[in-house]
KOLVOLUM-654601 format. One record per residue (C-alpha): residue number from 1; x, y, z; residue in three letters; chain. Coordinates in steps of 0.1 Angstrom, whole numbers. Each point is the difference from the previous one (the first is absolute). Layout:
! residues N
+-----+-------+-------+-------+-----+---+
:   k :     X :     Y :     Z :   r : c :
+-----+-------+-------+-------+-----+---+
: NUM :     X :     Y :     Z : ala : A :
...
+-----+-------+-------+-------+-----+---+
This chain:
! residues 310
+-----+-------+-------+-------+-----+---+
:   k :     X :     Y :     Z :   r : c :
+-----+-------+-------+-------+-----+---+
:   1 :     1 :     0 :     0 : met : A :
:   2 :    14 :    16 :    62 : arg : A :
:   3 :     5 :     2 :    38 : cys : A :
:   4 :    22 :   -21 :    22 : ala : A :
:   5 :   -17 :   -25 :   -18 : thr : A :
:   6 :    23 :   -18 :   -29 : asn : A :
:   7 :   -23 :    -4 :   -27 : phe : A :
:   8 :   -17 :    31 :   -10 : ser : A :
:   9 :     6 :    10 :   -37 : ser : A :
:  10 :    22 :    20 :   -19 : ser : A :
:  11 :    -2 :   -18 :   -34 : thr : A :
:  12 :    26 :     0 :   -31 : lys : A :
:  13 :   -16 :     1 :   -35 : phe : A :
:  14 :    12 :    20 :   -27 : val : A :
:  15 :   -17 :     2 :   -31 : gly : A :
:  16 :    -3 :    29 :   -26 : leu : A :
:  17 :   -30 :     4 :   -24 : ser : A :
:  18 :   -23 :    17 :   -23 : gln : A :
:  19 :   -29 :   -22 :    10 : asn : A :
:  20 :    -8 :    -6 :    37 : pro : A :
:  21 :   -23 :   -29 :   -11 : arg : A :
:  22 :    26 :   -20 :   -15 : lys : A :
:  23 :    26 :     8 :    27 : leu : A :
:  24 :   -26 :   -10 :    27 : ile : A :
:  25 :    -2 :   -36 :   -14 : ser : A :
:  26 :    34 :   -11 :     9 : ala : A :
:  27 :   -12 :     1 :    34 : ser : A :
:  28 :     1 :   -40 :    10 : ser : A :
:  29 :    34 :     0 :   -11 : ala : A :
:  30 :    12 :    17 :    29 : phe : A :
:  31 :   -21 :   -16 :    31 : ser : A :
:  32 :    25 :   -22 :    13 : asn : A :
:  33 :    11 :    12 :    30 : ser : A :
:  34 :     2 :   -20 :    30 : pro : A :
:  35 :   -13 :    25 :    24 : phe : A :
:  36 :    -1 :    37 :     1 : ser : A :
:  37 :    31 :    10 :    14 : ser : A :
:  38 :    15 :    35 :     8 : ser : A :
:  39 :    -7 :     1 :   -41 : ser : A :
:  40 :   -18 :   -23 :   -23 : thr : A :
:  41 :   -17 :     0 :   -32 : ser : A :
:  42 :   -35 :    11 :   -12 : leu : A :
:  43 :   -20 :   -24 :   -23 : ser : A :
:  44 :   -15 :    22 :   -27 : leu : A :
:  45 :   -23 :   -21 :   -13 : ser : A :
:  46 :   -19 :     0 :   -32 : arg : A :
:  47 :   -35 :     5 :    16 : ser : A :
:  48 :    12 :    35 :     9 : phe : A :
:  49 :    -3 :    14 :   -38 : asn : A :
:  50 :    -5 :    37 :    -8 : phe : A :
:  51 :     5 :    20 :   -32 : thr : A :
:  52 :    25 :    27 :    -7 : ser : A :
:  53 :    19 :     9 :   -28 : thr : A :
:  54 :    31 :     1 :    14 : ala : A :
:  55 :    22 :   -15 :    31 : ala : A :
:  56 :    31 :    -7 :    10 : ser : A :
:  57 :     4 :   -24 :    32 : phe : A :
:  58 :    30 :    -8 :    21 : ser : A :
:  59 :   -10 :   -33 :    17 : met : A :
:  60 :    19 :   -21 :    18 : ala : A :
:  61 :    -3 :   -40 :    11 : thr : A :
:  62 :    -2 :   -15 :    35 : pro : A :
:  63 :    29 :     0 :    22 : ile : A :
:  64 :     4 :   -37 :    -1 : ser : A :
:  65 :     7 :     1 :   -35 : val : A :
:  66 :    17 :    34 :     2 : asn : A :
:  67 :    -7 :     9 :   -38 : val : A :
:  68 :    -3 :    34 :   -14 : asn : A :
:  69 :   -19 :    -8 :   -31 : ala : A :
:  70 :     2 :    19 :   -31 : ser : A :
:  71 :   -23 :   -11 :   -27 : ser : A :
:  72 :   -21 :    13 :   -27 : thr : A :
:  73 :   -36 :    -7 :    -8 : ile : A :
:  74 :    -8 :    12 :   -34 : gly : A :
:  75 :    12 :    34 :    12 : asn : A :
:  76 :     5 :    -8 :    35 : thr : A :
:  77 :    32 :    -5 :    12 : pro : A :
:  78 :    10 :   -15 :    32 : ile : A :
:  79 :    37 :    -1 :    16 : leu : A :
:  80 :    16 :   -27 :    14 : ser : A :
:  81 :    32 :    -5 :    21 : ala : A :
:  82 :    -1 :   -40 :    -5 : arg : A :
:  83 :   -14 :   -26 :   -24 : ser : A :
:  84 :   -17 :   -23 :    21 : glu : A :
:  85 :   -37 :     8 :    -8 : his : A :
:  86 :     6 :    10 :   -36 : his : A :
:  87 :   -15 :   -34 :   -10 : glu : A :
:  88 :   -33 :    11 :    20 : glu : A :
:  89 :    -2 :    35 :   -15 : leu : A :
:  90 :     5 :   -16 :   -35 : ile : A :
:  91 :   -31 :   -23 :     7 : lys : A :
:  92 :   -21 :    31 :     8 : leu : A :
:  93 :    11 :    17 :   -36 : gly : A :
:  94 :    29 :    22 :    17 : ile : A :
:  95 :    32 :     4 :   -18 : thr : A :
:  96 :    25 :     3 :    32 : pro : A :
:  97 :    31 :    20 :    -2 : ser : A :
:  98 :    26 :     3 :    26 : leu : A :
:  99 :     6 :    31 :    22 : lys : A :
: 100 :    23 :    27 :   -16 : gly : A :
: 101 :   -18 :    -6 :   -34 : thr : A :
: 102 :     0 :    36 :   -19 : gln : A :
: 103 :   -35 :    10 :     0 : leu : A :
: 104 :   -10 :    28 :   -31 : ser : A :
: 105 :   -21 :    19 :    22 : his : A :
: 106 :   -17 :    14 :    29 : lys : A :
: 107 :   -32 :   -14 :    12 : phe : A :
: 108 :   -32 :    19 :    19 : pro : A :
: 109 :    -8 :   -30 :    23 : phe : A :
: 110 :    28 :   -16 :    22 : val : A :
: 111 :    -7 :   -25 :    29 : ile : A :
: 112 :    32 :    -9 :    20 : phe : A :
: 113 :    -3 :   -31 :    23 : cys : A :
: 114 :    34 :   -10 :    15 : ala : A :
: 115 :    15 :   -12 :    31 : pro : A :
: 116 :    29 :    20 :    13 : pro : A :
: 117 :    19 :   -35 :     8 : ser : A :
: 118 :     7 :    -1 :   -37 : gly : A :
: 119 :    20 :    27 :    -5 : thr : A :
: 120 :    30 :    20 :    21 : leu : A :
: 121 :   -16 :    30 :   -13 : asp : A :
: 122 :   -37 :    -1 :     5 : tyr : A :
: 123 :   -10 :    37 :    -4 : pro : A :
: 124 :    26 :     2 :   -30 : gly : A :
: 125 :   -22 :   -27 :   -22 : glu : A :
: 126 :   -30 :    21 :    10 : val : A :
: 127 :    14 :    29 :   -12 : arg : A :
: 128 :     9 :   -17 :   -29 : glu : A :
: 129 :   -33 :   -12 :    -4 : ala : A :
: 130 :   -14 :    34 :     0 : thr : A :
: 131 :    23 :     9 :   -27 : leu : A :
: 132 :   -24 :   -25 :   -21 : asn : A :
: 133 :   -32 :    24 :     7 : trp : A :
: 134 :    -7 :    30 :   -23 : asn : A :
: 135 :   -18 :    18 :    26 : gly : A :
: 136 :   -36 :   -10 :   -15 : glu : A :
: 137 :   -24 :   -25 :    12 : gly : A :
: 138 :    16 :   -15 :    37 : ser : A :
: 139 :    26 :   -16 :    16 : phe : A :
: 140 :    -5 :   -21 :    29 : val : A :
: 141 :    26 :   -13 :    25 : phe : A :
: 142 :   -13 :   -31 :    18 : thr : A :
: 143 :    15 :     6 :    37 : ser : A :
: 144 :    -7 :   -14 :    34 : ser : A :
: 145 :   -21 :     9 :    31 : ser : A :
: 146 :    33 :    -2 :    22 : ala : A :
: 147 :     8 :    33 :    -2 : pro : A :
: 148 :   -29 :     4 :    24 : tyr : A :
: 149 :    13 :    11 :    35 : asp : A :
: 150 :   -29 :   -23 :    19 : cys : A :
: 151 :    15 :   -28 :    18 : phe : A :
: 152 :   -22 :    -7 :    27 : asp : A :
: 153 :   -30 :   -15 :   -17 : asn : A :
: 154 :   -17 :    35 :     0 : gly : A :
: 155 :   -19 :    16 :   -29 : ser : A :
: 156 :    19 :    11 :   -32 : cys : A :
: 157 :   -11 :    20 :   -32 : asp : A :
: 158 :    11 :    18 :   -29 : glu : A :
: 159 :     4 :    31 :    23 : asn : A :
: 160 :    20 :   -23 :    28 : thr : A :
: 161 :    39 :    15 :     0 : pro : A :
: 162 :    27 :   -20 :   -15 : val : A :
: 163 :    34 :   -11 :    19 : val : A :
: 164 :    28 :    28 :    -3 : pro : A :
: 165 :    29 :    -6 :   -24 : ile : A :
: 166 :    26 :   -17 :    20 : gly : A :
: 167 :   -21 :   -26 :    24 : arg : A :
: 168 :     1 :   -27 :   -25 : ser : A :
: 169 :    18 :    -9 :   -34 : pro : A :
: 170 :   -28 :   -19 :   -12 : arg : A :
: 171 :   -24 :    28 :     3 : thr : A :
: 172 :    27 :    29 :   -10 : asp : A :
: 173 :     0 :   -20 :   -33 : lys : A :
: 174 :   -37 :     2 :    -4 : leu : A :
: 175 :    -5 :    38 :    11 : leu : A :
: 176 :    32 :     8 :   -24 : thr : A :
: 177 :   -18 :   -16 :   -27 : ser : A :
: 178 :   -33 :    14 :     6 : glu : A :
: 179 :    15 :    31 :     0 : asn : A :
: 180 :    17 :    -4 :   -33 : val : A :
: 181 :   -36 :   -10 :   -14 : val : A :
: 182 :   -19 :    32 :    13 : leu : A :
: 183 :    23 :    25 :    -7 : glu : A :
: 184 :    -1 :   -14 :   -35 : ala : A :
: 185 :   -37 :     4 :     1 : gly : A :
: 186 :    -9 :   -34 :     7 : gly : A :
: 187 :   -24 :   -17 :    24 : cys : A :
: 188 :     9 :   -30 :    26 : val : A :
: 189 :   -23 :   -26 :    13 : val : A :
: 190 :    13 :   -14 :    33 : arg : A :
: 191 :   -13 :   -37 :     0 : leu : A :
: 192 :    -5 :   -22 :    31 : ala : A :
: 193 :     6 :   -41 :    -1 : gly : A :
: 194 :    -4 :   -15 :   -31 : leu : A :
: 195 :   -15 :   -33 :    -2 : tyr : A :
: 196 :   -17 :   -26 :   -23 : lys : A :
: 197 :   -11 :   -38 :     4 : val : A :
: 198 :    36 :   -10 :     1 : asp : A :
: 199 :    19 :    32 :     6 : arg : A :
: 200 :     2 :    17 :    35 : gly : A :
: 201 :     8 :    -1 :    34 : ala : A :
: 202 :   -25 :   -25 :     5 : his : A :
: 203 :    15 :   -25 :   -21 : thr : A :
: 204 :    32 :     8 :    13 : tyr : A :
: 205 :    -7 :    -7 :    37 : trp : A :
: 206 :   -25 :   -28 :   -13 : leu : A :
: 207 :    36 :   -16 :   -13 : glu : A :
: 208 :    20 :     9 :    35 : lys : A :
: 209 :   -27 :   -15 :    22 : gly : A :
: 210 :    14 :    19 :    31 : thr : A :
: 211 :     9 :    34 :    -3 : val : A :
: 212 :    22 :    20 :    27 : asp : A :
: 213 :   -20 :    34 :    -8 : val : A :
: 214 :   -26 :    12 :    27 : arg : A :
: 215 :   -35 :   -10 :   -13 : pro : A :
: 216 :   -17 :    32 :     8 : asp : A :
: 217 :    17 :    21 :   -25 : his : A :
: 218 :   -22 :    19 :   -23 : ile : A :
: 219 :     3 :    -7 :   -36 : leu : A :
: 220 :   -17 :    19 :   -30 : asn : A :
: 221 :    -5 :   -19 :   -33 : leu : A :
: 222 :   -11 :     7 :   -38 : ile : A :
: 223 :    -7 :   -28 :   -24 : his : A :
: 224 :    24 :     1 :   -31 : tyr : A :
: 225 :   -26 :     8 :   -22 : glu : A :
: 226 :   -14 :    28 :    18 : asp : A :
: 227 :    34 :    15 :     4 : ala : A :
: 228 :     1 :    -1 :   -37 : ala : A :
: 229 :   -34 :    16 :    -4 : ser : A :
: 230 :     8 :    28 :    22 : leu : A :
: 231 :    35 :     6 :   -18 : ser : A :
: 232 :   -22 :     1 :   -34 : ile : A :
: 233 :   -25 :    19 :    19 : ala : A :
: 234 :    26 :    31 :     9 : ile : A :
: 235 :    17 :    -4 :   -32 : leu : A :
: 236 :   -33 :     5 :   -22 : lys : A :
: 237 :    -8 :    34 :    20 : lys : A :
: 238 :    28 :    18 :   -12 : asn : A :
: 239 :    12 :    18 :    34 : leu : A :
: 240 :    29 :    17 :    11 : arg : A :
: 241 :    23 :     2 :    33 : gly : A :
: 242 :   -25 :   -28 :    21 : lys : A :
: 243 :     3 :   -24 :    22 : ile : A :
: 244 :   -26 :   -31 :     7 : phe : A :
: 245 :    -1 :   -25 :    19 : leu : A :
: 246 :   -10 :   -37 :    -8 : gly : A :
: 247 :   -17 :   -24 :    23 : cys : A :
: 248 :   -33 :   -19 :    10 : asp : A :
: 249 :    -8 :    20 :    30 : asn : A :
: 250 :    -2 :   -31 :    20 : his : A :
: 251 :    26 :    -5 :    22 : pro : A :
: 252 :     9 :   -34 :    14 : val : A :
: 253 :    26 :   -11 :    27 : ser : A :
: 254 :    22 :   -28 :   -10 : arg : A :
: 255 :   -18 :   -25 :    25 : gln : A :
: 256 :   -34 :    10 :   -19 : glu : A :
: 257 :    13 :    -6 :   -36 : val : A :
: 258 :    14 :   -33 :     7 : met : A :
: 259 :   -32 :   -10 :    19 : glu : A :
: 260 :   -20 :     7 :   -30 : leu : A :
: 261 :    26 :   -19 :   -22 : val : A :
: 262 :    -2 :   -33 :    23 : asn : A :
: 263 :   -41 :     4 :     3 : lys : A :
: 264 :    -3 :     7 :   -40 : ser : A :
: 265 :     5 :   -35 :   -11 : gly : A :
: 266 :    19 :     9 :   -31 : lys : A :
: 267 :    34 :    -7 :    12 : tyr : A :
: 268 :    16 :   -36 :     5 : ser : A :
: 269 :    22 :    13 :    29 : lys : A :
: 270 :   -10 :    14 :    35 : lys : A :
: 271 :    21 :    28 :    16 : phe : A :
: 272 :     9 :    -8 :    40 : glu : A :
: 273 :    12 :    29 :    16 : ala : A :
: 274 :    11 :    37 :     2 : phe : A :
: 275 :    26 :    -5 :    31 : thr : A :
: 276 :    16 :    40 :    -2 : gly : A :
: 277 :   -11 :    22 :    28 : thr : A :
: 278 :    26 :    32 :    -5 : ser : A :
: 279 :     0 :     7 :   -36 : asp : A :
: 280 :   -14 :    35 :   -14 : pro : A :
: 281 :   -36 :     5 :    -4 : leu : A :
: 282 :   -17 :    14 :   -32 : gly : A :
: 283 :   -25 :    26 :   -11 : lys : A :
: 284 :   -37 :     3 :   -11 : lys : A :
: 285 :     1 :    12 :   -37 : leu : A :
: 286 :   -31 :    20 :   -13 : asn : A :
: 287 :    -3 :    11 :   -34 : asn : A :
: 288 :   -34 :    14 :     0 : ser : A :
: 289 :    12 :    33 :   -15 : lys : A :
: 290 :    20 :   -18 :   -30 : ser : A :
: 291 :   -32 :   -20 :    -9 : arg : A :
: 292 :   -23 :    34 :     1 : ala : A :
: 293 :    26 :    17 :   -25 : glu : A :
: 294 :     4 :   -28 :   -20 : leu : A :
: 295 :   -36 :   -18 :    -6 : gly : A :
: 296 :    17 :   -31 :    10 : trp : A :
: 297 :   -10 :   -30 :    23 : glu : A :
: 298 :    18 :   -33 :     3 : pro : A :
: 299 :   -11 :   -32 :   -14 : lys : A :
: 300 :     6 :   -19 :    30 : tyr : A :
: 301 :   -10 :    22 :    34 : pro : A :
: 302 :    15 :   -19 :    21 : ser : A :
: 303 :    27 :   -33 :     8 : phe : A :
: 304 :   -30 :   -18 :    10 : ala : A :
: 305 :   -23 :     5 :   -27 : gln : A :
: 306 :    29 :    -8 :   -24 : phe : A :
: 307 :     0 :   -36 :    16 : leu : A :
: 308 :   -38 :    -3 :    -2 : asp : A :
: 309 :     3 :     7 :   -38 : ser : A :
: 310 :    26 :   -27 :    -8 : leu : A :
+-----+-------+-------+-------+-----+---+
C-alpha cells in the first residue's frame, strides 16, 4: 500500500501509454507478491477500463518478483527492469521492453507503483518517471499509509500529520518521493495493506501458524482490485497536487483477521496464535474524504465480506 505493520502498500508498476484502457489490461501479470509489505504491487485488472485518448503509465510489479515492467499495449508502453513476467504480458497482448528503453515522446497519464526496496535511489526513480509525464492528464504515485504519525491504534485520516523526516529511513524514502510527485503536480494515494485470496498478511501468518507479534495490533486493508480501481479513479480526475488514502474503512486486529480466516473454511490450514506482547500498535484508517472527492467505493467493503464472497 502503512504504520508499524509490515504489509501496507507502496506498489511498483511503471507503464507508459496513450490509452489507459489498454494499459490496465496488464494487471493480472502483476499481482503475485507474497503479502503487502512496506511496498508491494497493484493488480490493475481488466475490469477497470476507462476511455482516454492518451495515457502514460509508470507501473511496477510485486516486490516478490521485483520487476519494473515496461511494455507496449498498442501505444501503451510498460517499463520493466527484469523479464520474469514478460511471457505473461505477451499472452495479454503486450509487447514488453526492459527498463532503459528510450521512449519517443511523453505521456499525459502516468501511474507509478514501485517498492522502495527495488532501488538505492527511490526518489530518483520517481523523479525519472515524472519526466515521462507531459503535464496533461494525471500522474499518480502509489505510496503507503506508513507515514501517518499514529501508532496507538488511534484514528487516522487524510488530515493526520505524517512522521517527521529523519525518524525512519523507510518513511523518509516515501515522503521524499511523495514530495517529488507533488512538486511536479502529480497526486499521491497512500494505500493500506493489500490482499487477495492467496496474497496478504493472512496467508503469510497462516503459513507460519504461530507468529511472535501482538494480536491486538490494528490492521488496515484494501483488496488488490480496489487499490487498482481507486488509482484509476484518481487518474481519471485530472487532479493536481492531491493526497488520497486507500483503505476499506474496516480496521481489524490481527487476531480478528485470523479468526475470520479460520472460521471461513476457505483455507486448508489453521492459524494457531499470535504470541507477542510488546511490539508497536497500529492505526485505524478512514478515507471518507477521499471517497467523497472521487466518488469511489470499494468492491470489497471489508475483509470479512471478501471472505464471504469466495
